[in-house]
Each structure stands twice: as structure tokens, then as C-alpha cells.
All heavy atoms as a GROMACS GRO file, in nm:
protein
  394
    1MET      N    1  -0.406 -17.158  -7.389
    1MET     CA    2  -0.402 -17.286  -7.453
    1MET      C    3  -0.368 -17.252  -7.595
    1MET      O    4  -0.412 -17.158  -7.658
    1MET     CB    5  -0.545 -17.350  -7.446
    1MET     CG    6  -0.550 -17.484  -7.510
    1MET     SD    7  -0.716 -17.555  -7.500
    1MET     CE    8  -0.738 -17.566  -7.326
    2LEU      N    9  -0.268 -17.341  -7.648
    2LEU     CA   10  -0.222 -17.313  -7.779
    2LEU      C   11  -0.260 -17.440  -7.865
    2LEU      O   12  -0.269 -17.554  -7.812
    2LEU     CB   13  -0.077 -17.292  -7.788
    2LEU     CG   14  -0.022 -17.172  -7.708
    2LEU    CD1   15   0.129 -17.172  -7.711
    2LEU    CD2   16  -0.075 -17.047  -7.772
    3THR      N   17  -0.276 -17.424  -7.996
    3THR     CA   18  -0.302 -17.532  -8.086
    3THR      C   19  -0.206 -17.517  -8.202
    3THR      O   20  -0.148 -17.408  -8.228
    3THR     CB   21  -0.450 -17.521  -8.146
    3THR    OG1   22  -0.465 -17.404  -8.218
    3THR    CG2   23  -0.545 -17.535  -8.036
    4PRO      N   24  -0.178 -17.621  -8.272
    4PRO     CA   25  -0.099 -17.610  -8.394
    4PRO      C   26  -0.147 -17.507  -8.483
    4PRO      O   27  -0.276 -17.478  -8.500
    4PRO     CB   28  -0.107 -17.749  -8.457
    4PRO     CG   29  -0.143 -17.843  -8.343
    4PRO     CD   30  -0.236 -17.761  -8.260
    5ALA      N   31  -0.063 -17.439  -8.556
    5ALA     CA   32  -0.105 -17.327  -8.651
    5ALA      C   33  -0.208 -17.367  -8.750
    5ALA      O   34  -0.295 -17.289  -8.789
    5ALA     CB   35   0.017 -17.274  -8.723
    6LYS      N   36  -0.207 -17.492  -8.802
    6LYS     CA   37  -0.292 -17.536  -8.901
    6LYS      C   38  -0.417 -17.621  -8.847
    6LYS      O   39  -0.479 -17.694  -8.922
    6LYS     CB   40  -0.218 -17.618  -9.010
    6LYS     CG   41  -0.120 -17.523  -9.088
    6LYS     CD   42  -0.055 -17.595  -9.194
    6LYS     CE   43   0.041 -17.497  -9.263
    6LYS     NZ   44   0.112 -17.564  -9.376
    7ALA      N   45  -0.441 -17.604  -8.719
    7ALA     CA   46  -0.558 -17.680  -8.664
    7ALA      C   47  -0.684 -17.630  -8.730
    7ALA      O   48  -0.705 -17.512  -8.755
    7ALA     CB   49  -0.569 -17.653  -8.514
    8PRO      N   50  -0.773 -17.727  -8.754
    8PRO     CA   51  -0.903 -17.686  -8.816
    8PRO      C   52  -0.975 -17.576  -8.725
    8PRO      O   53  -0.981 -17.594  -8.610
    8PRO     CB   54  -0.985 -17.808  -8.822
    8PRO     CG   55  -0.881 -17.920  -8.815
    8PRO     CD   56  -0.768 -17.867  -8.728
    9ALA      N   57  -1.038 -17.483  -8.786
    9ALA     CA   58  -1.106 -17.377  -8.716
    9ALA      C   59  -1.221 -17.426  -8.627
    9ALA      O   60  -1.236 -17.375  -8.516
    9ALA     CB   61  -1.170 -17.270  -8.815
   10GLU      N   62  -1.286 -17.532  -8.675
   10GLU     CA   63  -1.393 -17.584  -8.585
   10GLU      C   64  -1.341 -17.654  -8.466
   10GLU      O   65  -1.397 -17.645  -8.357
   10GLU     CB   66  -1.485 -17.684  -8.664
   10GLU     CG   67  -1.422 -17.793  -8.737
   10GLU     CD   68  -1.363 -17.763  -8.877
   10GLU    OE1   69  -1.388 -17.651  -8.929
   10GLU    OE2   70  -1.303 -17.854  -8.928
   11ALA      N   71  -1.221 -17.713  -8.478
   11ALA     CA   72  -1.159 -17.776  -8.353
   11ALA      C   73  -1.112 -17.663  -8.257
   11ALA      O   74  -1.134 -17.677  -8.131
   11ALA     CB   75  -1.039 -17.856  -8.394
   12VAL      N   76  -1.055 -17.560  -8.311
   12VAL     CA   77  -1.010 -17.448  -8.230
   12VAL      C   78  -1.128 -17.385  -8.156
   12VAL      O   79  -1.129 -17.352  -8.036
   12VAL     CB   80  -0.934 -17.336  -8.309
   12VAL    CG1   81  -0.901 -17.217  -8.221
   12VAL    CG2   82  -0.816 -17.400  -8.370
   13GLU      N   83  -1.239 -17.365  -8.227
   13GLU     CA   84  -1.361 -17.303  -8.171
   13GLU      C   85  -1.414 -17.400  -8.060
   13GLU      O   86  -1.456 -17.354  -7.950
   13GLU     CB   87  -1.469 -17.288  -8.281
   13GLU     CG   88  -1.596 -17.220  -8.226
   13GLU     CD   89  -1.700 -17.190  -8.331
   13GLU    OE1   90  -1.659 -17.181  -8.454
   13GLU    OE2   91  -1.815 -17.183  -8.298
   14ARG      N   92  -1.414 -17.531  -8.081
   14ARG     CA   93  -1.468 -17.627  -7.977
   14ARG      C   94  -1.372 -17.616  -7.853
   14ARG      O   95  -1.429 -17.610  -7.743
   14ARG     CB   96  -1.456 -17.766  -8.036
   14ARG     CG   97  -1.597 -17.826  -8.044
   14ARG     CD   98  -1.600 -17.974  -8.088
   14ARG     NE   99  -1.470 -18.036  -8.110
   14ARG     CZ  100  -1.436 -18.072  -8.233
   14ARG    NH1  101  -1.499 -18.043  -8.346
   14ARG    NH2  102  -1.318 -18.136  -8.254
   15LEU      N  103  -1.250 -17.610  -7.867
   15LEU     CA  104  -1.154 -17.596  -7.761
   15LEU      C  105  -1.176 -17.465  -7.682
   15LEU      O  106  -1.172 -17.467  -7.562
   15LEU     CB  107  -1.008 -17.606  -7.808
   15LEU     CG  108  -0.960 -17.743  -7.846
   15LEU    CD1  109  -0.825 -17.739  -7.914
   15LEU    CD2  110  -0.948 -17.830  -7.724
   16GLN      N  111  -1.192 -17.357  -7.756
   16GLN     CA  112  -1.210 -17.229  -7.692
   16GLN      C  113  -1.340 -17.234  -7.614
   16GLN      O  114  -1.342 -17.176  -7.494
   16GLN     CB  115  -1.217 -17.119  -7.796
   16GLN     CG  116  -1.210 -16.974  -7.741
   16GLN     CD  117  -1.342 -16.925  -7.693
   16GLN    OE1  118  -1.445 -16.948  -7.752
   16GLN    NE2  119  -1.342 -16.851  -7.592
   17LYS      N  120  -1.448 -17.286  -7.667
   17LYS     CA  121  -1.572 -17.293  -7.587
   17LYS      C  122  -1.559 -17.376  -7.468
   17LYS      O  123  -1.607 -17.342  -7.362
   17LYS     CB  124  -1.682 -17.342  -7.676
   17LYS     CG  125  -1.733 -17.241  -7.787
   17LYS     CD  126  -1.847 -17.298  -7.867
   17LYS     CE  127  -1.890 -17.182  -7.968
   17LYS     NZ  128  -1.998 -17.242  -8.051
   18SER      N  129  -1.490 -17.487  -7.478
   18SER     CA  130  -1.472 -17.577  -7.360
   18SER      C  131  -1.380 -17.510  -7.250
   18SER      O  132  -1.413 -17.513  -7.132
   18SER     CB  133  -1.405 -17.708  -7.408
   18SER     OG  134  -1.494 -17.785  -7.486
   19ALA      N  135  -1.281 -17.440  -7.298
   19ALA     CA  136  -1.195 -17.364  -7.202
   19ALA      C  137  -1.265 -17.257  -7.133
   19ALA      O  138  -1.255 -17.237  -7.012
   19ALA     CB  139  -1.073 -17.311  -7.268
   20ALA      N  140  -1.354 -17.184  -7.204
   20ALA     CA  141  -1.431 -17.073  -7.153
   20ALA      C  142  -1.530 -17.131  -7.051
   20ALA      O  143  -1.553 -17.068  -6.941
   20ALA     CB  144  -1.504 -17.000  -7.254
   21ALA      N  145  -1.596 -17.248  -7.082
   21ALA     CA  146  -1.688 -17.307  -6.981
   21ALA      C  147  -1.611 -17.355  -6.853
   21ALA      O  148  -1.666 -17.330  -6.748
   21ALA     CB  149  -1.750 -17.427  -7.054
   22ALA      N  150  -1.495 -17.406  -6.874
   22ALA     CA  151  -1.417 -17.442  -6.753
   22ALA      C  152  -1.380 -17.318  -6.670
   22ALA      O  153  -1.392 -17.324  -6.541
   22ALA     CB  154  -1.293 -17.519  -6.796
   23LEU      N  155  -1.335 -17.212  -6.739
   23LEU     CA  156  -1.298 -17.093  -6.657
   23LEU      C  157  -1.416 -17.024  -6.598
   23LEU      O  158  -1.395 -16.937  -6.511
   23LEU     CB  159  -1.216 -17.006  -6.748
   23LEU     CG  160  -1.086 -17.048  -6.797
   23LEU    CD1  161  -1.021 -16.954  -6.897
   23LEU    CD2  162  -0.989 -17.069  -6.678
   24ALA      N  163  -1.537 -17.060  -6.645
   24ALA     CA  164  -1.652 -16.995  -6.583
   24ALA      C  165  -1.681 -17.056  -6.440
   24ALA      O  166  -1.756 -16.999  -6.363
   24ALA     CB  167  -1.771 -17.017  -6.678
   25GLN      N  168  -1.618 -17.175  -6.415
   25GLN     CA  169  -1.635 -17.239  -6.281
   25GLN      C  170  -1.533 -17.178  -6.195
   25GLN      O  171  -1.413 -17.171  -6.210
   25GLN     CB  172  -1.611 -17.385  -6.303
   25GLN     CG  173  -1.708 -17.459  -6.394
   25GLN     CD  174  -1.669 -17.602  -6.414
   25GLN    OE1  175  -1.620 -17.665  -6.316
   25GLN    NE2  176  -1.693 -17.655  -6.533
   26SER      N  177  -1.590 -17.130  -6.073
   26SER     CA  178  -1.504 -17.063  -5.971
   26SER      C  179  -1.395 -17.151  -5.922
   26SER      O  180  -1.284 -17.108  -5.904
   26SER     CB  181  -1.588 -17.011  -5.861
   26SER     OG  182  -1.661 -17.107  -5.794
   27ALA      N  183  -1.427 -17.279  -5.909
   27ALA     CA  184  -1.323 -17.374  -5.851
   27ALA      C  185  -1.202 -17.378  -5.949
   27ALA      O  186  -1.091 -17.385  -5.903
   27ALA     CB  187  -1.380 -17.514  -5.829
   28VAL      N  188  -1.229 -17.394  -6.076
   28VAL     CA  189  -1.124 -17.398  -6.176
   28VAL      C  190  -1.035 -17.265  -6.173
   28VAL      O  191  -0.917 -17.273  -6.172
   28VAL     CB  192  -1.178 -17.424  -6.319
   28VAL    CG1  193  -1.072 -17.413  -6.424
   28VAL    CG2  194  -1.244 -17.556  -6.325
   29ARG      N  195  -1.108 -17.151  -6.180
   29ARG     CA  196  -1.038 -17.021  -6.178
   29ARG      C  197  -0.953 -17.010  -6.043
   29ARG      O  198  -0.836 -16.970  -6.059
   29ARG     CB  199  -1.142 -16.910  -6.184
   29ARG     CG  200  -1.178 -16.864  -6.314
   29ARG     CD  201  -1.247 -16.726  -6.320
   29ARG     NE  202  -1.328 -16.701  -6.202
   29ARG     CZ  203  -1.456 -16.743  -6.190
   29ARG    NH1  204  -1.508 -16.812  -6.284
   29ARG    NH2  205  -1.528 -16.716  -6.087
   30GLU      N  206  -1.010 -17.049  -5.937
   30GLU     CA  207  -0.933 -17.031  -5.808
   30GLU      C  208  -0.815 -17.120  -5.804
   30GLU      O  209  -0.708 -17.082  -5.759
   30GLU     CB  210  -1.025 -17.065  -5.688
   30GLU     CG  211  -1.135 -16.963  -5.668
   30GLU     CD  212  -1.232 -17.004  -5.572
   30GLU    OE1  213  -1.229 -17.117  -5.505
   30GLU    OE2  214  -1.344 -16.935  -5.558
   31ARG      N  215  -0.827 -17.249  -5.860
   31ARG     CA  216  -0.712 -17.342  -5.867
   31ARG      C  217  -0.603 -17.284  -5.953
   31ARG      O  218  -0.479 -17.283  -5.915
   31ARG     CB  219  -0.759 -17.474  -5.910
   31ARG     CG  220  -0.650 -17.571  -5.925
   31ARG     CD  221  -0.587 -17.612  -5.796
   31ARG     NE  222  -0.484 -17.715  -5.807
   31ARG     CZ  223  -0.366 -17.718  -5.755
   31ARG    NH1  224  -0.337 -17.626  -5.666
   31ARG    NH2  225  -0.285 -17.814  -5.780
   32LEU      N  226  -0.639 -17.232  -6.066
   32LEU     CA  227  -0.539 -17.176  -6.160
   32LEU      C  228  -0.472 -17.057  -6.100
   32LEU      O  229  -0.357 -17.032  -6.114
   32LEU     CB  230  -0.600 -17.137  -6.292
   32LEU     CG  231  -0.645 -17.261  -6.380
   32LEU    CD1  232  -0.723 -17.221  -6.504
   32LEU    CD2  233  -0.522 -17.347  -6.419
   33GLN      N  234  -0.550 -16.976  -6.036
   33GLN     CA  235  -0.496 -16.849  -5.964
   33GLN      C  236  -0.397 -16.896  -5.852
   33GLN      O  237  -0.298 -16.833  -5.833
   33GLN     CB  238  -0.603 -16.759  -5.914
   33GLN     CG  239  -0.674 -16.693  -6.019
   33GLN     CD  240  -0.812 -16.626  -5.978
   33GLN    OE1  241  -0.863 -16.655  -5.875
   33GLN    NE2  242  -0.854 -16.526  -6.058
   34ALA      N  243  -0.428 -17.008  -5.783
   34ALA     CA  244  -0.340 -17.053  -5.670
   34ALA      C  245  -0.213 -17.099  -5.726
   34ALA      O  246  -0.115 -17.098  -5.670
   34ALA     CB  247  -0.420 -17.165  -5.594
   35LEU      N  248  -0.212 -17.142  -5.861
   35LEU     CA  249  -0.090 -17.188  -5.925
   35LEU      C  250  -0.015 -17.071  -5.989
   35LEU      O  251   0.092 -17.086  -6.048
   35LEU     CB  252  -0.128 -17.282  -6.038
   35LEU     CG  253  -0.181 -17.420  -5.985
   35LEU    CD1  254  -0.228 -17.500  -6.109
   35LEU    CD2  255  -0.075 -17.497  -5.907
   36GLY      N  256  -0.064 -16.946  -5.962
   36GLY     CA  257   0.004 -16.829  -6.010
   36GLY      C  258  -0.025 -16.781  -6.150
   36GLY      O  259   0.046 -16.705  -6.211
   37THR      N  260  -0.140 -16.829  -6.203
   37THR     CA  261  -0.179 -16.784  -6.343
   37THR      C  262  -0.285 -16.681  -6.329
   37THR      O  263  -0.352 -16.666  -6.229
   37THR     CB  264  -0.229 -16.906  -6.423
   37THR    OG1  265  -0.348 -16.959  -6.376
   37THR    CG2  266  -0.128 -17.018  -6.439
   38ASP      N  267  -0.310 -16.620  -6.431
   38ASP     CA  268  -0.421 -16.522  -6.449
   38ASP      C  269  -0.514 -16.574  -6.564
   38ASP      O  270  -0.503 -16.530  -6.677
   38ASP     CB  271  -0.363 -16.382  -6.482
   38ASP     CG  272  -0.477 -16.276  -6.485
   38ASP    OD1  273  -0.584 -16.305  -6.423
   38ASP    OD2  274  -0.452 -16.176  -6.544
   39PRO      N  275  -0.607 -16.666  -6.531
   39PRO     CA  276  -0.691 -16.725  -6.639
   39PRO      C  277  -0.780 -16.625  -6.703
   39PRO      O  278  -0.860 -16.552  -6.635
   39PRO     CB  279  -0.759 -16.831  -6.559
   39PRO     CG  280  -0.764 -16.795  -6.419
   39PRO     CD  281  -0.642 -16.711  -6.395
   40VAL      N  282  -0.781 -16.624  -6.839
   40VAL     CA  283  -0.866 -16.536  -6.910
   40VAL      C  284  -0.911 -16.615  -7.042
   40VAL      O  285  -0.836 -16.672  -7.099
   40VAL     CB  286  -0.791 -16.411  -6.959
   40VAL    CG1  287  -0.883 -16.326  -7.050
   40VAL    CG2  288  -0.738 -16.325  -6.844
   41ALA      N  289  -1.042 -16.612  -7.062
   41ALA     CA  290  -1.094 -16.678  -7.185
   41ALA      C  291  -1.095 -16.571  -7.294
   41ALA      O  292  -1.149 -16.455  -7.274
   41ALA     CB  293  -1.241 -16.726  -7.154
   42MET      N  294  -1.035 -16.601  -7.405
   42MET     CA  295  -1.026 -16.507  -7.513
   42MET      C  296  -1.047 -16.580  -7.649
   42MET      O  297  -0.995 -16.690  -7.665
   42MET     CB  298  -0.883 -16.450  -7.516
   42MET     CG  299  -0.868 -16.336  -7.618
   42MET     SD  300  -0.701 -16.272  -7.616
   42MET     CE  301  -0.695 -16.198  -7.453
   43PRO      N  302  -1.135 -16.526  -7.733
   43PRO     CA  303  -1.152 -16.598  -7.860
   43PRO      C  304  -1.030 -16.607  -7.943
   43PRO      O  305  -0.935 -16.532  -7.921
   43PRO     CB  306  -1.254 -16.503  -7.936
   43PRO     CG  307  -1.320 -16.431  -7.828
   43PRO     CD  308  -1.224 -16.408  -7.723
   44ALA      N  309  -1.018 -16.703  -8.035
   44ALA     CA  310  -0.898 -16.734  -8.118
   44ALA      C  311  -0.840 -16.613  -8.182
   44ALA      O  312  -0.720 -16.590  -8.177
   44ALA     CB  313  -0.923 -16.851  -8.206
   45GLY      N  314  -0.924 -16.535  -8.254
   45GLY     CA  315  -0.868 -16.416  -8.327
   45GLY      C  316  -0.798 -16.318  -8.242
   45GLY      O  317  -0.677 -16.287  -8.274
   46PRO      N  318  -0.860 -16.262  -8.141
   46PRO     CA  319  -0.787 -16.166  -8.050
   46PRO      C  320  -0.666 -16.233  -7.982
   46PRO      O  321  -0.564 -16.165  -7.968
   46PRO     CB  322  -0.894 -16.123  -7.958
   46PRO     CG  323  -1.022 -16.148  -8.024
   46PRO     CD  324  -1.002 -16.270  -8.107
   47PHE      N  325  -0.677 -16.363  -7.952
   47PHE     CA  326  -0.564 -16.423  -7.889
   47PHE      C  327  -0.446 -16.434  -7.983
   47PHE      O  328  -0.332 -16.405  -7.947
   47PHE     CB  329  -0.599 -16.564  -7.839
   47PHE     CG  330  -0.494 -16.636  -7.766
   47PHE    CD1  331  -0.453 -16.596  -7.643
   47PHE    CD2  332  -0.415 -16.741  -7.834
   47PHE    CE1  333  -0.340 -16.661  -7.580
   47PHE    CE2  334  -0.311 -16.802  -7.770
   47PHE     CZ  335  -0.280 -16.765  -7.644
   48ALA      N  336  -0.473 -16.469  -8.108
   48ALA     CA  337  -0.364 -16.479  -8.209
   48ALA      C  338  -0.300 -16.341  -8.230
   48ALA      O  339  -0.179 -16.332  -8.238
   48ALA     CB  340  -0.421 -16.532  -8.345
   49GLN      N  341  -0.377 -16.235  -8.231
   49GLN     CA  342  -0.324 -16.102  -8.244
   49GLN      C  343  -0.237 -16.064  -8.124
   49GLN      O  344  -0.129 -16.006  -8.145
   49GLN     CB  345  -0.433 -16.000  -8.269
   49GLN     CG  346  -0.383 -15.859  -8.302
   49GLN     CD  347  -0.304 -15.866  -8.431
   49GLN    OE1  348  -0.343 -15.916  -8.533
   49GLN    NE2  349  -0.186 -15.800  -8.424
   50ARG      N  350  -0.289 -16.098  -8.005
   50ARG     CA  351  -0.205 -16.069  -7.886
   50ARG      C  352  -0.070 -16.145  -7.896
   50ARG      O  353   0.030 -16.090  -7.860
   50ARG     CB  354  -0.284 -16.108  -7.767
   50ARG     CG  355  -0.216 -16.082  -7.639
   50ARG     CD  356  -0.297 -16.108  -7.516
   50ARG     NE  357  -0.233 -16.085  -7.396
   50ARG     CZ  358  -0.277 -16.097  -7.277
   50ARG    NH1  359  -0.407 -16.124  -7.261
   50ARG    NH2  360  -0.204 -16.069  -7.175
   51MET      N  361  -0.076 -16.276  -7.935
   51MET     CA  362   0.053 -16.348  -7.947
   51MET      C  363   0.145 -16.283  -8.050
   51MET      O  364   0.266 -16.269  -8.021
   51MET     CB  365   0.025 -16.489  -7.978
   51MET     CG  366  -0.056 -16.568  -7.878
   51MET     SD  367   0.036 -16.573  -7.714
   51MET     CE  368   0.169 -16.689  -7.769
   52LYS      N  369   0.096 -16.232  -8.160
   52LYS     CA  370   0.178 -16.168  -8.261
   52LYS      C  371   0.241 -16.046  -8.202
   52LYS      O  372   0.361 -16.012  -8.230
   52LYS     CB  373   0.100 -16.137  -8.384
   52LYS     CG  374   0.068 -16.263  -8.464
   52LYS     CD  375  -0.016 -16.226  -8.591
   52LYS     CE  376  -0.061 -16.351  -8.664
   52LYS     NZ  377  -0.144 -16.316  -8.782
   53ASN      N  378   0.157 -15.966  -8.131
   53ASN     CA  379   0.215 -15.838  -8.073
   53ASN      C  380   0.314 -15.864  -7.956
   53ASN      O  381   0.396 -15.782  -7.946
   53ASN     CB  382   0.096 -15.756  -8.013
   53ASN     CG  383   0.003 -15.708  -8.119
   53ASN    OD1  384   0.033 -15.705  -8.233
   53ASN    ND2  385  -0.121 -15.677  -8.081
   54GLU      N  386   0.312 -15.971  -7.893
   54GLU     CA  387   0.400 -15.992  -7.790
   54GLU      C  388   0.519 -16.074  -7.842
   54GLU      O  389   0.628 -16.071  -7.813
   54GLU     CB  390   0.340 -16.079  -7.675
   54GLU     CG  391   0.233 -16.000  -7.602
   54GLU     CD  392   0.178 -16.071  -7.481
   54GLU    OE1  393   0.232 -16.174  -7.443
   54GLU    OE2  394   0.079 -16.030  -7.427
   0.00000   0.00000   0.00000
């Protein structure tokens, strides 16, 4: 999940927590995997670094 570069940190944190909670549900993970994705919950900082590296 991506947000605008200047999104408020508290909004990004809320989204990350909500996404992690959704991915903790096996039905959600299984559906995303069935669509060909590899769902991973990652905090904003490490995710931003990964995006920069790629």
C-alpha cells in the first residue's frame, strides 16, 4: 500500500496498523495469495527504504 509522500505520519501509521490487522486474518491472506500476491505487513520506515533500494 502506498501513500502520498507528504502524508501525515499519524495517517500512515493508522493505515499500516489497519493493513497489518487485515493481513493477520487468514481469509484475507489466502485471497491475496490466490490473486498472485505475497502479502507482507511492513512498517513505513523499512518499506520506504526497500522502495528506495528497488
